[in-house]
C-alpha positions in Angstrom: -95.0 28.0 -133.1 -96.2 25.5 -135.5 -97.9 25.1 -139.2 -99.6 22.5 -140.4 -100.6 20.8 -143.8 -101.6 17.8 -145.9 -98.7 16.5 -148.3 -100.8 16.2 -151.2 -98.7 15.5 -154.4 -95.3 17.3 -153.2 -92.8 14.8 -153.6 -90.0 16.9 -152.3 -92.2 16.9 -149.0 -92.7 13.8 -149.0 -89.3 12.8 -149.5 -88.3 14.8 -146.5 -91.3 12.9 -144.5 -90.0 9.5 -145.1 -86.6 11.1 -144.0 -87.8 12.2 -140.8 -89.9 9.0 -140.5 -86.5 7.0 -141.0 -84.2 9.0 -138.6 -87.3 8.2 -135.6 -88.3 4.7 -136.4 -84.7 3.5 -137.5 -81.9 5.6 -136.2 -83.2 7.1 -132.9 -85.6 4.3 -131.5 -84.8 0.9 -133.4 -88.2 0.2 -134.3 -87.9 -0.5 -138.0 -84.5 -2.0 -139.4 -82.0 0.1 -141.5 -80.9 -2.3 -143.8 -85.1 -2.6 -145.0 -84.7 1.0 -146.0 -81.5 1.3 -147.5 -82.1 4.5 -149.3 -82.6 6.4 -146.1 -86.1 6.7 -146.0 -88.8 4.9 -144.2 -91.8 3.6 -146.4 -94.3 1.1 -146.9 -97.1 -0.3 -149.1 -99.7 1.6 -147.0 -98.2 5.2 -148.0 -99.9 4.6 -151.4 -103.2 4.4 -149.4 -102.5 7.1 -146.9 -102.8 10.6 -146.4 -99.9 12.6 -145.0 -99.7 15.7 -142.9 -96.7 17.7 -141.7 -95.9 20.0 -139.0 -93.5 22.9 -139.5 -91.5 25.5 -137.4 -92.9 29.1 -138.1 -89.6 30.6 -137.6 -87.8 28.7 -140.1 -90.0 26.6 -142.1 -88.3 23.2 -141.3 -90.4 19.8 -141.0 -90.7 18.7 -137.5 -93.7 16.5 -137.4 -95.7 14.0 -139.6 -98.2 11.7 -139.1 -100.5 9.2 -141.6 -104.2 8.7 -142.0 -104.3 5.3 -143.5 -107.6 4.7 -145.9 -109.4 1.5 -146.2 -108.1 -0.7 -149.0 -106.9 -4.1 -150.0 -104.1 -4.1 -148.0 -106.3 -4.1 -144.5 -105.2 -1.7 -142.0 -101.9 -3.0 -140.0 -103.5 -2.7 -136.4 -104.6 -6.0 -137.6 -101.4 -7.8 -138.6 -99.9 -7.0 -135.2 -102.6 -6.7 -132.5 -105.3 -9.5 -131.8 -108.8 -7.4 -131.5 -111.5 -8.8 -128.9 -113.9 -6.1 -129.7 -116.9 -6.4 -132.4 -116.3 -3.9 -134.8 -118.9 -5.5 -137.5 -120.9 -1.7 -137.4 -117.9 0.0 -139.2 -118.4 0.1 -143.2 -115.1 -0.3 -145.2 -114.5 3.4 -145.9 -115.6 4.8 -142.5 -112.9 3.5 -140.9 -108.8 4.9 -141.0 -105.9 4.1 -139.0 -103.6 6.8 -137.5 -100.3 6.1 -138.1 -96.4 6.5 -138.3 -96.8 9.9 -135.9 -93.3 10.9 -135.8 -91.6 14.0 -134.0 -88.3 15.5 -134.6 -85.9 14.6 -131.7 -85.6 18.4 -131.3 -89.0 18.5 -129.8 -88.7 15.1 -128.2 -86.2 16.1 -125.4 -89.1 17.4 -123.7 -90.0 14.8 -121.6 -94.1 14.9 -122.5 -93.3 13.8 -125.9 -91.6 10.8 -125.2 -94.9 9.4 -124.4 -95.0 8.7 -128.3 -92.8 6.2 -127.9 -91.8 4.7 -124.4 -95.0 4.9 -122.5 -94.1 7.7 -120.0 -96.6 10.1 -118.7 -97.9 8.8 -115.6 -97.6 12.0 -114.3 -100.6 13.1 -116.1 -102.8 11.4 -113.6 -101.6 13.6 -110.7 -104.4 16.5 -110.5 -102.6 18.8 -108.2 -99.5 19.4 -110.5 -99.1 23.4 -110.5 -100.7 25.3 -113.0 -97.4 26.8 -114.9 -95.9 23.3 -115.6 -99.8 22.4 -117.0 -99.5 25.3 -119.5 -96.2 24.2 -120.1 -97.1 20.8 -121.2 -100.2 22.3 -123.6 -97.6 24.2 -125.4 -95.1 21.4 -125.8 -97.8 19.3 -127.3 -99.5 21.9 -129.5 -97.4 19.8 -132.6 -99.5 16.4 -131.6 -102.6 18.2 -131.3 -102.1 20.2 -134.6 -101.7 16.8 -136.5 -104.6 15.2 -135.1 -106.6 18.1 -135.9 -105.3 17.6 -139.4 -106.6 14.1 -139.4 -110.1 15.0 -138.0 -110.5 17.5 -140.7 -109.7 14.8 -143.4 -111.6 12.1 -142.0 -114.9 14.7 -141.7 -114.3 15.6 -145.4 -113.9 12.3 -146.7 -116.6 10.2 -144.4 -114.4 8.5 -142.2 -116.5 8.1 -138.7 -113.8 6.0 -136.6 -110.0 6.0 -136.2 -108.2 3.2 -135.3 -104.5 3.7 -133.5 -101.9 1.5 -131.8 -100.4 3.5 -129.2 -98.2 3.5 -126.0 -99.9 4.0 -122.8 -98.1 7.6 -122.0 -99.9 9.0 -125.7 -103.3 7.2 -124.2 -103.2 8.9 -121.3 -102.3 12.5 -122.6 -104.6 12.2 -125.0 -107.4 11.4 -122.3 -106.3 14.1 -120.0 -107.5 16.1 -122.9 -110.7 14.9 -123.0 -109.7 12.4 -126.8 -111.2 9.3 -125.6 -109.9 6.2 -127.4 -111.3 3.0 -126.8 -109.2 -0.4 -125.9 -110.0 -2.8 -128.3 -107.7 -5.7 -127.7 -105.0 -6.5 -125.3 -101.7 -4.9 -125.0 -98.7 -6.7 -127.2 -95.3 -5.9 -127.7 -94.7 -4.1 -130.8 -92.3 -1.4 -130.8 -92.5 -1.6 -127.1 -95.8 -2.2 -125.1 -98.4 -1.1 -127.6 -102.3 -1.5 -127.1 -104.9 -1.3 -130.3 -107.6 1.3 -129.5 -110.5 3.1 -131.5 -112.0 6.7 -131.4 -115.5 7.8 -132.6 -114.9 11.1 -133.8 -118.7 12.6 -133.5 -118.0 11.1 -129.8 -114.7 12.9 -129.4 -116.5 16.1 -130.5 -119.2 15.7 -127.9 -116.8 15.1 -125.1 -114.5 17.8 -126.0 -117.4 20.1 -125.9 -118.6 19.3 -122.7 -114.9 19.2 -121.0 -112.3 21.2 -123.3 -114.6 23.8 -125.1 -110.9 25.6 -126.2 -109.8 22.4 -127.8 -113.7 22.0 -129.1 -113.3 25.3 -130.9 -109.8 24.6 -132.2 -111.0 21.2 -134.0 -114.2 22.8 -135.2 -112.7 25.9 -136.7 
């Protein structure tokens, strides 16, 4: 259903990405103030130190999702501006870590309940083990866009020497990823930032070990 690619230096695509972020973060959820983005695009200083990825519908080629990988720079990482970190991270080299940021999914996709986990912390039902198989299969399809973008992040990280990824996310997304054996580790307390959010870190090598042991299909998808 979906295609994924790196934006590279495609200015037209980047403008579309910034517009989608504006729609999601300003218009739909109110995370950012519209008056701070008068041109109708959501952009910040970290974008110039990031690699951007886009998801498209296969049938009509429309942009439906995006995420960015913030690389190490003199700006640092936004996680440390919004969260308190109580975990020793001194083992991480400067260029060996990045931050997952600005995951934005088109409203068309988020009408489905599982995609609300990205922003409002739903998905408590993911912990229920007796969910009917048909429902579990449908959720796999509904979350394909998230997995595709995460695969892009993984591939880019491996190619550029990034071994760990920071993320600030809602509990719903954390549970969604944990359910499929992508295990982020909490590194600080929950904060009120775009709703209830928690800082995490993901060890990419350990992620692949976990996937190989517990989710061979997803392991192969990330590996290929």
